[in-house]
C-alpha positions as CSV (number, residue, x, y, z in Angstrom):
1,M,173.8,44.3,56.2
2,S,170.6,43.9,57.2
3,D,168.0,43.1,55.0
4,P,165.8,46.5,54.0
5,Y,162.4,44.9,53.0
6,S,162.3,42.3,56.3
7,H,159.4,42.3,58.5
8,E,163.1,44.3,60.8
9,G,163.8,46.5,57.4
10,E,162.6,50.5,57.4
11,L,160.8,50.3,53.6
12,I,158.8,47.7,54.8
13,N,155.9,49.3,55.0
14,I,156.5,51.2,52.1
15,H,156.8,48.6,50.2
16,T,153.8,47.2,51.4
17,A,151.4,49.6,50.8
18,F,152.7,50.3,47.2
19,H,152.2,46.8,46.1
20,A,148.7,46.8,48.4
21,G,148.3,49.7,45.0
22,A,148.0,52.2,48.3
23,Y,149.6,54.7,46.2
24,Q,148.5,58.0,48.2
25,Q,149.5,56.9,51.6
26,V,153.0,55.9,49.5
27,A,153.7,60.0,48.0
28,D,153.0,61.0,51.4
29,F,155.1,58.7,53.1
30,D,158.1,60.7,55.6
31,I,161.0,59.1,54.6
32,S,163.1,61.6,55.8
33,P,163.7,58.6,58.9
34,F,165.5,56.4,56.5
35,S,169.0,55.4,56.4
36,A,171.2,57.5,53.6
37,D,171.0,54.2,51.6
38,N,167.2,53.9,51.1
39,Q,166.8,57.0,51.0
40,L,167.0,56.4,46.9
41,P,164.8,53.3,46.8
42,A,161.9,54.7,49.4
43,R,161.8,58.4,47.1
44,I,161.8,55.7,43.7
45,L,158.6,53.8,45.2
46,Q,157.4,57.8,45.7
47,L,158.1,58.1,42.5
48,R,156.5,55.0,41.3
49,S,153.3,55.7,42.8
50,Q,152.4,59.1,41.8
51,I,153.5,58.0,37.9
52,A,150.7,55.0,39.4
53,L,148.2,58.4,40.5
54,G,148.6,59.9,37.1
55,Q,151.3,62.6,38.1
56,T,153.3,61.6,35.7
57,Q,153.9,65.4,34.5
58,D,155.2,66.3,38.1
59,V,157.7,63.2,38.0
60,I,158.7,63.8,34.7
61,S,159.5,67.8,36.4
62,S,161.1,66.3,39.6
63,L,163.7,64.5,37.5
64,R,164.8,66.9,33.9
65,N,168.1,67.5,35.8
66,E,168.6,64.4,37.6
67,K,171.7,61.3,35.9
68,T,171.1,58.9,38.6
69,P,171.0,55.8,36.3
70,D,167.5,54.7,38.8
71,L,165.8,58.0,38.6
72,V,166.6,58.6,34.7
73,A,165.0,55.1,34.6
74,V,162.2,56.6,36.5
75,R,161.4,59.7,34.3
76,L,161.5,57.4,31.1
77,L,158.5,55.3,32.3
78,A,156.4,58.5,33.3
79,E,157.1,59.1,29.9
80,Y,156.5,56.5,28.3
81,E,152.9,56.8,30.6
82,E,152.3,60.0,29.1
83,G,152.5,58.1,25.0
84,K,157.0,59.7,24.7
85,D,158.7,56.8,21.9
86,V,161.7,56.2,25.1
87,L,162.2,53.1,23.9
88,E,165.3,53.4,21.8
89,Q,166.7,55.6,25.4
90,V,165.2,52.8,27.7
91,N,167.4,50.1,25.6
92,K,170.6,52.6,25.9
93,L,170.2,52.2,29.4
94,V,168.9,48.6,29.9
95,A,172.5,47.9,28.0
96,Q,174.1,50.1,30.3
97,Y,172.9,49.8,33.5
98,G,170.8,46.6,33.6
99,Q,172.9,44.2,34.4
100,D,172.7,45.3,37.8
101,N,171.4,48.3,38.7
102,L,167.9,47.2,40.7
103,T,165.7,49.4,39.1
104,V,166.7,49.8,35.8
105,Q,166.0,46.3,35.4
106,L,162.8,46.3,36.7
107,V,161.6,49.9,34.9
108,G,163.4,48.7,31.7
109,G,161.6,45.2,31.6
110,M,158.3,46.8,32.5
111,V,158.3,49.5,29.3
112,L,159.6,46.7,27.2
113,E,156.7,44.7,28.0
114,R,154.6,47.1,27.2
115,A,155.9,48.0,24.0
116,G,155.3,44.6,23.0
117,E,159.1,43.2,23.7
118,T,158.5,40.3,25.6
119,E,161.1,38.6,25.3
120,K,163.6,41.5,25.6
121,A,161.4,41.7,28.9
122,L,162.3,38.9,30.6
123,E,165.4,38.5,29.7
124,I,166.4,41.7,31.8
125,L,164.1,40.7,34.3
126,S,165.8,37.6,34.6
127,K,168.8,38.9,35.7
128,H,168.0,40.1,39.2
129,Q,169.5,39.1,41.7
130,G,167.4,38.0,44.4
131,S,164.3,40.5,43.9
132,L,160.6,40.1,44.7
133,D,159.9,43.2,42.6
134,A,161.8,41.8,39.5
135,V,159.7,38.4,40.7
136,A,155.8,39.7,40.7
137,L,156.9,41.1,37.4
138,I,157.6,37.9,36.0
139,V,155.1,36.1,36.9
140,Q,152.6,39.3,35.6
141,I,153.9,39.0,32.3
142,H,154.3,35.0,32.4
143,L,150.4,35.4,33.2
144,R,149.4,37.4,30.2
145,Q,151.2,35.0,28.4
146,N,148.6,32.9,29.9
147,R,151.4,31.3,30.5
148,A,150.3,29.9,34.2
149,D,152.7,27.2,34.7
150,L,155.9,29.4,34.4
151,A,154.4,31.9,36.7
152,A,153.9,29.2,39.1
153,K,156.9,27.9,38.5
154,E,158.6,31.4,39.0
155,A,156.5,32.0,42.3
156,Q,157.9,28.2,43.8
157,R,161.4,28.6,43.1
158,A,160.7,33.0,44.9
159,R,158.9,30.7,47.9
160,K,162.3,28.6,48.4
161,W,164.3,31.9,49.5
162,A,161.8,34.2,50.5
163,Q,159.7,32.1,52.5
164,D,156.4,33.9,53.6
165,S,157.2,37.1,52.4
166,L,154.1,38.9,51.3
167,L,154.4,39.4,47.5
168,V,155.6,36.1,47.3
169,N,151.6,35.0,49.2
170,I,150.3,38.1,46.1
171,A,152.5,36.3,43.0
172,E,151.1,32.7,44.2
173,S,147.3,34.7,44.4
174,W,148.1,36.3,41.1
175,V,148.7,32.7,39.7
176,G,145.6,31.0,42.0
177,M,143.1,33.6,40.5
178,R,144.3,32.2,37.1
179,E,144.5,27.9,38.6
180,G,141.3,28.3,40.1
181,G,139.2,25.3,41.8
182,E,140.4,25.6,45.9
183,K,142.8,28.3,44.8
184,Y,139.9,30.9,45.0
185,Q,139.7,30.7,48.5
186,S,143.3,30.9,49.6
187,A,143.9,33.5,47.3
188,F,140.9,35.6,48.6
189,Y,142.7,35.2,52.1
190,V,146.0,36.9,50.7
191,F,143.3,39.4,48.9
192,E,141.0,39.6,51.8
193,E,143.7,40.9,54.7
194,L,145.5,43.6,52.2
195,A,141.6,45.6,51.7
196,Q,141.3,45.3,55.9
197,G,144.8,46.0,57.1
198,A,145.3,50.2,58.3
199,Q,148.0,50.3,55.8
200,T,147.1,48.3,53.0
201,S,143.4,49.2,51.9
202,S,143.2,50.4,49.0
203,S,140.6,50.7,45.9
204,H,144.1,48.1,44.5
205,S,143.1,46.1,47.4
206,L,139.4,45.6,47.6
207,V,139.2,44.9,43.9
208,A,141.0,42.3,43.9
209,Q,139.0,40.7,47.1
210,A,135.8,41.3,45.1
211,V,137.7,40.1,41.8
212,S,138.3,36.1,44.1
213,E,135.2,37.0,45.5
214,L,133.4,36.9,42.7
215,H,134.9,33.5,41.6
216,L,133.8,31.7,44.5
217,G,129.6,33.1,44.1
218,R,129.1,35.8,46.5
219,L,128.2,38.0,45.1
220,D,126.9,40.4,47.3
221,E,130.7,40.2,49.1
222,A,131.9,42.0,45.5
223,Q,129.2,44.0,45.8
224,A,130.1,45.6,49.3
225,A,133.9,45.9,48.5
226,L,133.5,47.5,45.5
227,K,131.6,50.5,46.8
228,Q,134.6,50.1,48.9
229,A,137.2,50.7,46.1
230,Q,134.7,53.0,44.3
231,E,134.1,55.4,47.5
232,L,138.5,55.7,48.0
233,D,138.7,55.6,43.9
234,P,135.7,57.0,42.3
235,R,137.5,57.0,38.7
236,S,139.2,53.7,39.0
237,A,139.0,52.4,35.5
238,D,139.4,48.2,37.5
239,T,136.7,49.0,39.8
240,I,134.4,49.9,36.8
241,A,135.2,47.4,35.0
242,N,134.4,45.0,37.8
243,L,131.3,46.7,38.4
244,V,130.4,45.8,34.9
245,V,131.5,41.6,35.8
246,L,129.1,42.4,38.8
247,N,125.9,43.9,38.0
248,T,125.9,41.5,34.5
249,L,126.2,38.4,36.7
250,M,122.2,40.1,38.8
251,G,120.8,40.2,35.7
252,K,121.2,44.1,36.0
253,K,121.5,44.8,32.1
254,D,120.6,48.6,32.1
255,E,123.3,48.6,35.5
256,A,125.9,47.5,33.3
257,S,125.8,49.2,30.3
258,A,125.1,52.4,31.5
259,L,129.0,51.6,33.8
260,K,130.9,50.8,30.3
261,Q,130.0,53.9,28.9
262,E,131.2,55.3,32.8
263,L,134.4,53.2,31.5
264,Q,134.9,54.5,28.4
265,S,135.1,57.8,29.9
266,V,137.5,57.0,31.9
267,D,139.4,54.5,30.5
268,K,139.0,53.7,26.4
269,E,141.5,51.0,26.3
270,H,141.6,49.5,29.3
271,R,142.2,45.8,28.4
272,M,137.9,45.2,29.3
273,L,136.9,47.3,26.6
274,V,139.4,46.5,24.3
275,D,138.8,42.8,24.6
276,W,135.1,43.5,23.4
277,E,136.2,45.2,21.1
278,E,138.3,41.6,19.5
279,K,135.6,39.3,20.3
280,R,132.7,41.5,18.0
281,A,135.3,41.7,15.9
282,D,135.8,37.9,15.5
283,F,131.7,36.9,16.2
284,E,131.5,39.6,12.7
285,R,133.7,37.7,11.0
286,A,131.9,34.8,12.8
287,R,128.8,35.3,11.6
288,A,130.2,36.7,7.8
289,K,131.3,33.8,6.5
290,Y,127.5,32.0,7.1
291,A,125.0,35.0,6.5
292,P,122.5,34.3,3.9
293,K,123.6,35.2,0.4
294,F,120.7,36.3,-1.8
295,E,121.1,36.3,-5.7
296,P,119.5,39.2,-8.3
Protein backbone atom coordinates (compact mmCIF):
# COMPACT_ATOMS: atom_id res chain seq x y z
CA MET A 1 0.00 0.00 0.00
CA SER A 2 1.48 3.38 -1.02
CA ASP A 3 2.01 6.21 1.44
CA PRO A 4 -0.72 8.85 0.81
CA TYR A 5 1.61 11.54 2.22
CA SER A 6 4.51 10.69 -0.10
CA HIS A 7 5.38 12.83 -3.12
CA GLU A 8 3.21 10.52 -5.23
CA GLY A 9 0.38 10.22 -2.68
CA GLU A 10 -2.92 12.02 -3.14
CA LEU A 11 -2.79 13.69 0.31
CA ILE A 12 0.57 15.38 -0.26
CA ASN A 13 -0.80 18.77 -1.33
CA ILE A 14 -3.45 19.17 1.38
CA HIS A 15 -1.03 17.86 4.02
CA THR A 16 1.73 20.25 2.92
CA ALA A 17 -0.67 23.21 2.90
CA PHE A 18 -1.84 22.32 6.41
CA HIS A 19 1.66 22.27 7.84
CA ALA A 20 2.51 25.52 6.07
CA GLY A 21 -0.37 27.15 7.92
CA ALA A 22 -2.42 27.71 4.74
CA TYR A 23 -5.55 26.77 6.65
CA GLN A 24 -8.07 28.50 4.39
CA GLN A 25 -6.68 26.63 1.39
CA VAL A 26 -7.04 23.35 3.27
CA ALA A 27 -10.60 24.19 4.35
CA ASP A 28 -11.53 24.98 0.73
CA PHE A 29 -9.78 21.91 -0.71
CA ASP A 30 -11.94 19.63 -2.89
CA ILE A 31 -11.48 16.22 -1.29
CA SER A 32 -14.23 14.46 -3.27
CA PRO A 33 -11.77 12.85 -5.74
CA PHE A 34 -9.79 11.20 -2.92
CA SER A 35 -10.01 7.45 -2.43
CA ALA A 36 -12.27 6.05 0.27
CA ASP A 37 -9.27 5.31 2.52
CA ASN A 38 -8.14 8.94 2.38
CA GLN A 39 -11.50 10.66 2.85
CA LEU A 40 -11.31 10.58 6.66
CA PRO A 41 -7.70 11.85 7.05
CA ALA A 42 -8.43 14.61 4.52
CA ARG A 43 -11.59 15.63 6.38
CA ILE A 44 -9.65 15.69 9.66
CA LEU A 45 -7.10 18.08 8.15
CA GLN A 46 -9.97 20.31 7.03
CA LEU A 47 -11.63 20.23 10.44
CA ARG A 48 -8.36 21.02 12.22
CA SER A 49 -7.86 23.89 9.78
CA GLN A 50 -11.30 25.24 10.66
CA ILE A 51 -10.32 25.11 14.34
CA ALA A 52 -7.10 27.00 13.54
CA LEU A 53 -9.21 29.60 11.72
CA GLY A 54 -11.38 30.05 14.81
CA GLN A 55 -14.42 28.23 13.38
CA THR A 56 -14.73 26.02 16.44
CA GLN A 57 -18.52 26.28 16.75
CA ASP A 58 -18.98 25.10 13.17
CA VAL A 59 -16.75 22.10 13.85
CA ILE A 60 -18.58 21.22 17.07
CA SER A 61 -21.97 21.44 15.34
CA SER A 62 -20.89 19.31 12.39
CA LEU A 63 -19.47 16.58 14.65
CA ARG A 64 -22.11 16.56 17.38
CA ASN A 65 -23.54 13.15 16.44
CA GLU A 66 -20.34 11.52 15.17
CA LYS A 67 -19.15 8.36 16.91
CA THR A 68 -15.96 7.67 14.93
CA PRO A 69 -13.05 8.03 17.43
CA ASP A 70 -11.10 10.30 15.08
CA LEU A 71 -14.01 12.72 14.76
CA VAL A 72 -14.84 12.56 18.47
CA ALA A 73 -11.21 13.55 19.14
CA VAL A 74 -11.43 16.54 16.81
CA ARG A 75 -14.73 17.64 18.40
CA LEU A 76 -13.11 17.51 21.84
CA LEU A 77 -10.22 19.64 20.54
CA ALA A 78 -12.71 22.22 19.26
CA GLU A 79 -14.55 22.19 22.59
CA TYR A 80 -11.25 22.60 24.45
CA GLU A 81 -10.50 25.65 22.28
CA GLU A 82 -13.91 26.98 23.34
CA GLY A 83 -12.79 26.77 26.96
CA LYS A 84 -14.75 23.65 27.91
CA ASP A 85 -13.37 21.11 30.38
CA VAL A 86 -12.89 18.02 28.21
CA LEU A 87 -9.81 16.56 29.88
CA GLU A 88 -11.64 13.60 31.40
CA GLN A 89 -13.23 12.72 28.05
CA VAL A 90 -9.89 13.06 26.27
CA ASN A 91 -8.20 10.75 28.77
CA LYS A 92 -10.95 8.15 28.31
CA LEU A 93 -10.64 8.36 24.53
CA VAL A 94 -6.85 8.03 24.74
CA ALA A 95 -7.14 5.03 27.07
CA GLN A 96 -9.56 3.30 24.70
CA TYR A 97 -8.12 4.14 21.28
CA GLY A 98 -4.74 5.77 21.83
CA GLN A 99 -2.69 2.64 21.25
CA ASP A 100 -3.16 2.57 17.48
CA ASN A 101 -5.39 5.48 16.39
CA LEU A 102 -3.16 8.26 15.08
CA THR A 103 -5.78 11.04 15.26
CA VAL A 104 -6.52 10.19 18.89
CA GLN A 105 -2.77 10.20 19.58
CA LEU A 106 -2.25 13.58 17.90
CA VAL A 107 -5.32 15.37 19.27
CA GLY A 108 -4.99 13.74 22.69
CA GLY A 109 -1.35 14.81 22.82
CA MET A 110 -2.24 18.38 21.83
CA VAL A 111 -4.95 18.77 24.47
CA LEU A 112 -2.92 17.12 27.22
CA GLU A 113 0.12 19.30 26.50
CA ARG A 114 -1.94 22.49 26.49
CA ALA A 115 -3.53 21.43 29.75
CA GLY A 116 -0.09 21.10 31.34
CA GLU A 117 0.03 17.28 31.18
CA THR A 118 3.27 17.33 29.19
CA GLU A 119 4.62 13.90 30.13
CA LYS A 120 1.28 12.26 29.38
CA ALA A 121 1.24 14.04 26.02
CA LEU A 122 4.71 12.75 25.15
CA GLU A 123 3.73 9.25 26.26
CA ILE A 124 0.71 9.08 23.95
CA LEU A 125 2.53 10.69 21.02
CA SER A 126 5.41 8.22 21.36
CA LYS A 127 3.01 5.41 20.44
CA HIS A 128 2.90 6.56 16.81
CA GLN A 129 3.97 4.19 14.06
CA GLY A 130 6.01 6.31 11.68
CA SER A 131 3.94 9.52 11.79
CA LEU A 132 5.71 12.76 10.95
CA ASP A 133 2.76 14.68 12.40
CA ALA A 134 3.49 13.08 15.76
CA VAL A 135 7.21 13.76 15.36
CA ALA A 136 6.47 17.45 14.69
CA LEU A 137 4.36 17.72 17.86
CA ILE A 138 7.01 15.96 19.95
CA VAL A 139 9.64 18.38 18.61
CA GLN A 140 7.42 21.35 19.48
CA ILE A 141 6.85 20.07 23.01
CA HIS A 142 10.57 19.56 23.62
CA LEU A 143 11.27 23.09 22.37
CA ARG A 144 8.66 24.47 24.78
CA GLN A 145 10.47 22.55 27.52
CA ASN A 146 13.69 24.33 26.43
CA ARG A 147 15.12 20.92 25.56
CA ALA A 148 16.51 21.66 22.11
CA ASP A 149 18.77 18.62 22.51
CA LEU A 150 15.80 16.25 22.74
CA ALA A 151 14.00 18.06 19.91
CA ALA A 152 17.09 17.70 17.70
CA LYS A 153 17.36 13.98 18.46
CA GLU A 154 13.70 13.44 17.59
CA ALA A 155 14.11 15.24 14.25
CA GLN A 156 17.32 13.35 13.49
CA ARG A 157 15.65 9.99 14.13
CA ALA A 158 12.83 10.94 11.78
CA ARG A 159 15.32 12.00 9.10
CA LYS A 160 16.59 8.42 8.96
CA TRP A 161 13.24 7.02 7.84
CA ALA A 162 11.52 10.05 6.31
CA GLN A 163 14.56 11.37 4.42
CA ASP A 164 13.70 14.54 2.48
CA SER A 165 10.17 15.03 3.79
CA LEU A 166 9.05 18.65 4.05
CA LEU A 167 7.79 18.13 7.59
CA VAL A 168 11.20 16.87 8.70
CA ASN A 169 12.76 19.96 7.10
CA ILE A 170 10.32 22.16 9.02
CA ALA A 171 10.98 20.36 12.32
CA GLU A 172 14.75 20.67 11.84
CA SER A 173 14.27 24.36 11.06
CA TRP A 174 12.37 24.89 14.32
CA VAL A 175 15.28 23.31 16.15
CA GLY A 176 17.77 25.35 14.13
CA MET A 177 16.04 28.58 15.11
CA ARG A 178 16.59 27.64 18.74
CA GLU A 179 20.21 26.54 18.24
CA GLY A 180 21.16 29.66 16.26
CA GLY A 181 24.37 30.44 14.42
CA GLU A 182 24.56 29.11 10.88
CA LYS A 183 21.30 27.22 11.49
CA TYR A 184 19.40 30.50 11.01
CA GLN A 185 20.33 30.59 7.34
CA SER A 186 19.35 26.95 6.79
CA ALA A 187 15.98 27.59 8.46
CA PHE A 188 15.47 30.69 6.32
CA TYR A 189 15.77 28.67 3.10
CA VAL A 190 13.06 26.26 4.27
CA PHE A 191 10.68 28.98 5.47
CA GLU A 192 11.26 31.13 2.39
CA GLU A 193 10.35 28.22 0.12
CA LEU A 194 7.12 27.72 2.04
CA ALA A 195 6.29 31.43 2.17
CA GLN A 196 6.77 31.93 -1.56
CA GLY A 197 5.09 28.71 -2.74
CA ALA A 198 1.72 29.03 -4.48
CA GLN A 199 0.11 26.33 -2.30
CA THR A 200 1.98 27.04 0.93
CA SER A 201 2.10 30.83 1.20
CA SER A 202 0.24 31.98 4.32
CA SER A 203 0.60 34.49 7.11
CA HIS A 204 2.00 31.60 9.15
CA SER A 205 4.80 30.74 6.71
CA LEU A 206 5.56 34.41 6.04
CA VAL A 207 5.97 35.05 9.78
CA ALA A 208 8.36 32.09 9.97
CA GLN A 209 10.39 33.58 7.13
CA ALA A 210 10.35 37.00 8.82
CA VAL A 211 11.55 35.58 12.16
CA SER A 212 14.51 33.91 10.46
CA GLU A 213 15.26 37.24 8.72
CA LEU A 214 15.18 39.01 12.11
CA HIS A 215 17.72 36.58 13.53
CA LEU A 216 19.92 37.18 10.50
CA GLY A 217 19.76 40.95 11.09
CA ARG A 218 17.90 41.61 7.85
CA LEU A 219 15.31 44.02 9.21
CA ASP A 220 14.10 45.43 5.87
CA GLU A 221 13.50 41.94 4.48
CA ALA A 222 11.71 40.94 7.70
CA GLN A 223 9.54 44.02 7.42
CA ALA A 224 8.57 43.13 3.85
CA ALA A 225 7.60 39.58 4.83
CA LEU A 226 5.55 40.78 7.82
CA LYS A 227 3.79 43.32 5.61
CA GLN A 228 2.78 40.49 3.28
CA ALA A 229 1.60 38.43 6.24
CA GLN A 230 -0.44 41.34 7.56
CA GLU A 231 -2.11 41.81 4.16
CA LEU A 232 -3.13 38.14 4.16
CA ASP A 233 -4.43 38.20 7.75
CA PRO A 234 -4.60 41.61 9.46
CA ARG A 235 -5.64 40.03 12.78
CA SER A 236 -2.90 37.40 13.02
CA ALA A 237 -1.59 37.69 16.59
CA ASP A 238 1.79 36.19 15.66
CA THR A 239 2.24 38.74 12.87
CA ILE A 240 1.43 41.62 15.21
CA ALA A 241 3.74 40.23 17.92
CA ASN A 242 6.66 40.03 15.52
CA LEU A 243 5.91 43.52 14.25
CA VAL A 244 6.33 44.66 17.87
CA VAL A 245 9.76 43.02 17.92
CA LEU A 246 10.70 44.50 14.55
CA ASN A 247 9.68 48.04 15.48
CA THR A 248 11.49 47.75 18.81
CA LEU A 249 14.67 46.70 17.02
CA MET A 250 14.25 49.59 14.58
CA GLY A 251 13.89 52.04 17.48
CA LYS A 252 10.27 52.89 16.68
CA LYS A 253 8.96 52.96 20.25
CA ASP A 254 5.62 54.62 19.50
CA GLU A 255 4.81 52.11 16.75
CA ALA A 256 5.84 49.23 19.00
CA SER A 257 3.65 50.53 21.82
CA ALA A 258 0.63 50.88 19.53
CA LEU A 259 1.16 47.36 18.22
CA LYS A 260 1.28 46.00 21.78
CA GLN A 261 -2.16 47.51 22.37
CA GLU A 262 -3.39 45.97 19.13
CA LEU A 263 -2.02 42.56 20.17
CA GLN A 264 -3.83 42.92 23.50
CA SER A 265 -7.13 43.44 21.70
CA VAL A 266 -6.58 40.55 19.28
CA ASP A 267 -5.28 37.94 21.75
CA LYS A 268 -4.82 39.00 25.35
CA GLU A 269 -3.48 35.52 26.19
CA HIS A 270 -0.78 35.57 23.51
CA ARG A 271 2.43 33.99 24.79
CA MET A 272 4.39 37.19 24.17
CA LEU A 273 2.05 39.22 26.37
CA VAL A 274 2.12 36.51 29.05
CA ASP A 275 5.92 36.49 28.89
CA TRP A 276 6.10 40.27 29.25
CA GLU A 277 3.84 40.19 32.29
CA GLU A 278 5.90 37.43 33.91
CA LYS A 279 9.13 39.36 33.32
CA ARG A 280 7.58 42.57 34.61
CA ALA A 281 6.47 40.79 37.77
CA ASP A 282 9.95 39.28 38.21
CA PHE A 283 11.49 42.74 37.82
CA GLU A 284 9.14 44.30 40.36
CA ARG A 285 9.92 41.54 42.89
CA ALA A 286 13.64 42.02 42.38
CA ARG A 287 13.32 45.81 42.59
CA ALA A 288 11.37 45.58 45.85
CA LYS A 289 14.28 43.79 47.50
CA TYR A 290 16.59 46.73 46.82
CA ALA A 291 14.16 49.62 47.29
CA PRO A 292 15.40 52.08 49.94
CA LYS A 293 13.49 51.97 53.21
CA PHE A 294 13.08 55.08 55.30
CA GLU A 295 12.30 54.96 58.98
CA PRO A 296 9.98 57.71 60.27
